[in-house]
C-alpha positions as CSV (number, residue, x, y, z in Angstrom):
1,M,160.9,101.3,68.9
2,H,160.4,101.7,72.6
3,V,156.3,102.5,73.1
4,V,154.7,103.3,76.5
5,V,151.1,102.6,76.8
6,T,148.7,103.8,79.4
7,G,146.0,102.1,80.3
8,S,147.5,98.9,79.0
9,A,145.5,96.3,80.9
10,G,142.3,98.0,79.6
11,R,140.0,97.0,76.9
12,L,141.8,98.6,73.8
13,G,145.4,98.0,75.6
14,R,144.8,94.2,75.9
15,V,144.7,94.4,71.7
16,L,147.2,97.0,71.3
17,V,150.3,95.7,73.4
18,P,150.4,92.4,71.7
19,Y,149.9,93.8,68.3
20,L,152.6,96.5,68.6
21,L,155.3,93.6,69.7
22,A,153.8,90.7,67.2
23,S,154.0,93.3,64.1
24,G,157.3,94.5,64.9
25,V,156.4,98.1,65.2
26,A,157.6,98.0,68.6
27,D,160.6,96.0,70.0
28,A,159.8,96.9,73.8
29,V,156.6,98.3,75.4
30,T,156.1,99.6,78.8
31,G,152.7,99.5,80.1
32,I,151.1,101.6,82.9
33,D,147.9,100.6,84.7
34,T,146.2,100.1,88.0
35,H,145.5,96.4,87.2
36,P,148.1,93.7,86.6
37,A,149.3,92.5,83.3
38,P,146.9,90.3,81.4
39,F,149.7,89.2,79.1
40,A,153.2,88.1,79.5
41,D,156.2,89.0,77.1
42,P,160.0,89.3,77.7
43,R,159.6,92.6,75.9
44,Y,157.1,93.9,77.8
45,R,157.7,95.6,81.4
46,H,154.2,96.4,83.5
47,H,154.1,99.4,85.8
48,L,151.2,99.0,88.4
49,A,150.4,102.6,88.8
50,D,147.8,105.6,88.4
51,V,148.5,107.9,85.7
52,R,147.7,110.8,88.2
53,A,150.6,109.9,90.1
54,L,153.3,109.7,87.0
55,G,156.3,111.7,87.7
56,T,159.1,112.5,85.4
57,G,161.3,109.5,86.2
58,A,162.2,106.1,85.2
59,V,158.9,104.8,83.8
60,F,159.7,106.8,80.4
61,E,163.3,106.1,80.3
62,G,164.6,105.3,76.9
63,A,161.1,105.5,75.6
64,D,160.4,107.0,71.8
65,A,156.5,107.6,72.1
66,L,153.4,107.4,74.2
67,V,150.3,106.1,73.5
68,H,147.6,107.4,75.9
69,L,144.7,105.0,76.4
70,A,143.9,105.7,80.0
71,F,140.4,106.7,80.3
72,V,137.0,106.0,82.3
73,L,134.7,104.5,79.7
74,M,131.2,104.5,81.0
75,G,132.2,104.2,84.9
76,G,134.1,101.0,84.1
77,G,136.3,99.9,87.1
78,L,134.9,102.7,89.4
79,G,132.3,100.7,91.2
80,R,130.1,103.2,93.0
81,Q,132.4,106.1,92.0
82,R,131.4,105.9,88.5
83,H,128.6,108.6,89.8
84,D,131.4,110.6,91.3
85,R,132.0,113.2,88.4
86,A,134.9,114.8,90.2
87,T,136.5,111.4,90.5
88,I,135.8,110.7,86.7
89,R,137.2,114.0,86.0
90,S,140.4,113.6,87.6
91,V,141.1,110.3,86.3
92,N,140.4,111.4,82.7
93,I,141.8,115.2,82.8
94,D,144.4,115.2,85.4
95,G,145.8,111.7,84.4
96,T,146.3,112.8,80.8
97,H,148.0,115.9,81.6
98,R,150.4,114.0,83.8
99,A,151.1,111.4,80.9
100,F,151.8,113.9,78.4
101,E,153.8,116.2,80.5
102,A,155.9,113.2,81.5
103,A,156.4,112.5,78.1
104,A,157.6,115.9,77.0
105,H,160.0,116.2,80.0
106,A,161.4,112.7,79.0
107,G,162.5,113.9,75.6
108,L,160.0,111.6,73.8
109,R,159.6,112.2,70.1
110,Q,155.7,111.3,69.7
111,A,152.5,110.9,71.4
112,I,149.1,109.8,70.5
113,F,145.9,110.3,72.2
114,V,142.9,108.1,71.4
115,S,140.2,110.3,71.5
116,S,136.6,109.3,70.2
117,A,133.9,110.2,67.7
118,A,131.6,110.9,70.6
119,V,133.5,114.6,70.7
120,Y,131.4,115.5,67.7
121,G,128.0,114.1,69.2
122,A,125.1,112.8,67.2
123,W,123.2,116.3,66.7
124,P,120.0,116.8,64.1
125,D,122.1,119.4,62.2
126,N,125.3,117.0,61.6
127,P,126.4,117.1,58.0
128,P,126.2,113.6,56.0
129,R,130.0,113.0,57.2
130,L,132.0,114.9,59.8
131,T,135.5,115.8,58.8
132,E,138.0,116.4,61.6
133,S,137.5,120.1,61.4
134,A,133.8,119.9,62.7
135,P,132.9,121.3,66.0
136,L,133.2,119.4,69.3
137,R,129.8,119.0,70.9
138,A,129.3,116.5,73.6
139,M,126.0,114.9,74.1
140,P,124.7,116.3,77.4
141,G,125.3,114.1,80.1
142,F,127.8,112.1,78.7
143,A,131.0,112.6,80.8
144,Y,133.4,110.4,78.8
145,A,132.9,112.8,75.5
146,E,133.0,115.8,77.8
147,D,136.4,114.7,79.1
148,K,137.6,113.8,75.8
149,I,136.6,117.4,74.5
150,A,138.6,118.9,77.3
151,V,141.8,116.8,76.9
152,E,141.9,117.7,73.0
153,H,141.6,121.5,73.7
154,W,144.2,121.0,76.2
155,L,146.4,119.0,74.0
156,A,146.2,121.6,71.2
157,A,147.9,124.5,73.2
158,F,150.3,121.7,74.8
159,A,151.4,120.7,71.2
160,A,152.2,124.4,70.7
161,M,154.5,124.5,73.5
162,H,156.3,121.4,72.7
163,P,156.9,121.3,69.1
164,H,159.5,118.6,69.3
165,L,156.8,116.4,70.6
166,S,154.7,115.0,67.4
167,M,151.1,115.0,68.5
168,T,148.6,112.7,67.0
169,R,144.8,112.4,67.9
170,L,142.8,109.4,66.9
171,R,139.0,109.8,66.9
172,P,137.5,105.9,66.4
173,H,133.8,105.3,66.1
174,A,132.6,102.9,68.6
175,I,135.0,99.9,69.1
176,V,133.6,96.5,69.0
177,G,135.5,93.2,69.2
178,A,136.5,90.3,71.6
179,H,137.6,92.9,74.3
180,A,135.4,95.9,73.6
181,H,133.0,97.1,76.5
182,P,130.2,94.4,76.7
183,L,127.5,97.4,76.2
184,L,128.8,98.1,72.9
185,N,128.7,94.3,71.9
186,S,125.3,93.5,73.6
187,V,123.7,96.5,71.5
188,L,124.2,94.2,68.6
189,R,122.7,91.2,70.0
190,Q,119.5,92.7,71.8
191,P,116.3,93.6,69.7
192,I,115.6,97.0,70.6
193,Y,116.3,100.0,68.6
194,P,115.3,103.8,68.7
195,F,112.4,104.5,66.5
196,A,113.1,107.7,64.3
197,H,112.3,108.8,60.7
198,P,114.4,108.9,58.8
199,A,116.6,106.0,60.5
200,P,119.7,107.7,61.9
201,L,123.1,106.2,60.6
202,T,126.0,105.4,62.4
203,Q,129.1,103.3,62.2
204,C,131.7,101.3,64.3
205,I,135.1,99.7,64.1
206,W,136.7,96.5,65.1
207,E,139.3,96.5,67.7
208,Q,142.1,95.1,65.7
209,D,141.7,98.0,63.2
210,V,142.1,100.6,65.7
211,A,145.3,98.8,66.8
212,H,146.6,98.7,63.3
213,A,145.8,102.6,62.8
214,I,147.8,103.5,66.2
215,A,150.7,101.3,64.7
216,Q,150.4,103.2,61.4
217,A,150.7,106.5,63.2
218,L,153.8,105.4,65.3
219,V,155.7,104.1,61.9
220,R,154.8,107.2,60.1
221,R,154.8,109.7,62.9
222,A,151.8,111.0,61.5
223,A,151.1,114.2,63.3
224,G,147.5,115.7,63.3
225,I,143.9,114.5,63.8
226,F,142.4,111.3,62.1
227,N,138.9,109.9,62.2
228,L,138.3,106.3,62.4
229,A,135.5,103.8,61.3
230,A,134.4,101.2,59.1
231,D,132.0,101.7,56.2
232,P,129.4,101.9,54.8
233,P,127.3,103.6,57.6
234,M,124.1,102.0,58.8
235,S,121.2,102.5,60.9
236,L,120.9,100.4,64.0
237,R,118.0,98.8,62.7
238,D,119.6,97.5,59.8
239,M,122.4,96.5,61.8
240,L,120.1,94.3,64.1
241,G,118.5,92.9,61.1
242,L,121.9,91.2,59.9
243,V,121.7,88.9,63.1
244,R,118.1,88.8,64.2
245,R,114.7,88.5,62.8
246,I,112.6,90.3,65.2
247,R,113.3,93.9,66.0
248,L,111.4,96.1,68.3
249,P,111.4,100.0,67.7
250,V,111.2,101.9,70.9
251,P,110.3,105.7,71.2
252,P,113.7,107.3,71.9
253,A,112.0,109.2,75.3
254,I,111.3,105.7,76.7
255,L,114.6,104.3,75.7
256,G,116.2,107.4,77.5
257,G,114.3,107.1,80.6
258,L,114.9,103.0,80.9
259,H,118.6,103.7,80.2
260,R,118.9,106.4,82.9
261,L,117.1,104.2,85.5
262,A,119.5,101.3,84.5
263,W,122.6,103.2,84.9
264,R,121.8,104.2,88.6
265,L,121.7,100.2,89.1
266,T,124.6,98.9,87.1
267,P,127.5,100.2,85.2
268,A,126.8,97.8,82.6
269,A,124.2,100.3,81.0
270,G,126.6,102.8,80.4
271,E,126.3,106.9,80.9
272,P,123.1,108.1,80.3
273,G,124.3,110.6,77.6
274,W,125.4,107.8,75.5
275,V,121.9,106.6,74.5
276,Q,120.9,110.0,73.5
277,G,123.4,109.5,70.6
278,L,121.3,107.0,69.0
279,R,118.7,109.5,68.1
280,Y,120.6,111.2,65.1
281,S,123.3,110.4,62.8
282,L,126.9,110.3,63.4
283,V,129.0,109.3,60.5
284,L,132.7,110.1,60.0
285,D,134.7,111.2,57.0
286,T,137.7,109.0,57.4
287,R,139.8,110.2,54.3
288,Q,142.2,111.9,56.0
289,A,143.3,108.7,57.9
290,Q,143.2,107.0,54.5
291,R,145.8,109.4,53.1
292,A,148.1,110.1,56.0
293,L,148.0,106.5,57.6
294,D,147.5,104.4,54.4
295,F,144.4,103.1,56.7
296,T,141.6,100.9,55.5
297,P,139.9,98.8,57.9
298,S,140.0,95.1,57.5
299,C,136.4,94.5,57.6
300,D,133.4,96.8,56.9
301,I,130.3,97.5,59.3
302,A,128.4,94.5,58.4
303,E,131.4,92.1,59.4
304,C,131.8,94.0,62.3
305,V,128.4,93.4,63.7
306,R,128.1,89.7,62.8
307,R,131.4,89.4,64.7
308,A,130.5,91.3,67.6
309,A,127.0,89.6,67.8
310,N,128.2,86.0,67.5
311,G,131.2,86.8,69.9
312,W,133.8,86.1,67.4
313,H,137.3,86.7,68.2
314,A,139.5,88.0,65.5
315,S,143.1,87.0,65.4
């Protein structure tokens, strides 16, 4: 199988491309990214390009499937432009349109969009577990989630117009691991958590497990929408308790104010809407991925937390 991966030099791309080649799922991978390739393999071909500038030519020639990862996460890589909503929307939405239109034009058989659990939002009226049919409601001010929702709505219509293209949407919870966004790993190392009663529950998933789920979707040509997360759900307070003796509860309003200030100063803080998602539970029902993808994470949430907090690199 020949797979095209956009965002191949990004955080998840650095895990996925070697995984696809090492596992034998792909015998050739074409990567598209604005950054140089972080790895070398004779079966890997790298295109230094912006997804917004994709045409319908040689990049997709001979390919069977597309995995679209190119998306701006927490302003990463944009420098001062991380506050320019139009720029972010252009990369996320226009870039996705170009990639899928090019894939359809080239006659690819399958396309996978890696979305996010953030599309559901952490709201006080969330059910104990969210299925794939739950409404999509981004947290206010979380551009990443807003754009993921916009793309998902567009893809639903796009799929209807291109029945030859098997469409898969994956919605992983917070991805942690050696290559994950530093903010997500650092949350599990610092002592602060938002005070709330009852304590909200959340999940995460190890980066290699997301790569495995993508590989399974490719092998099975599994069309549809699939939640991805490890179990059992835990509160952030209990997660921190696995790796720290001292934990400090902070009122959500104060934590949110500090986070908004930090966002103005450094991209490492992440978008303001992100921290609001810690106020209420966001727990995914993953039975659909278990059935259709035969997917079970290799490590539970406690193990994910210990690995991320200790900087442990999974093989």
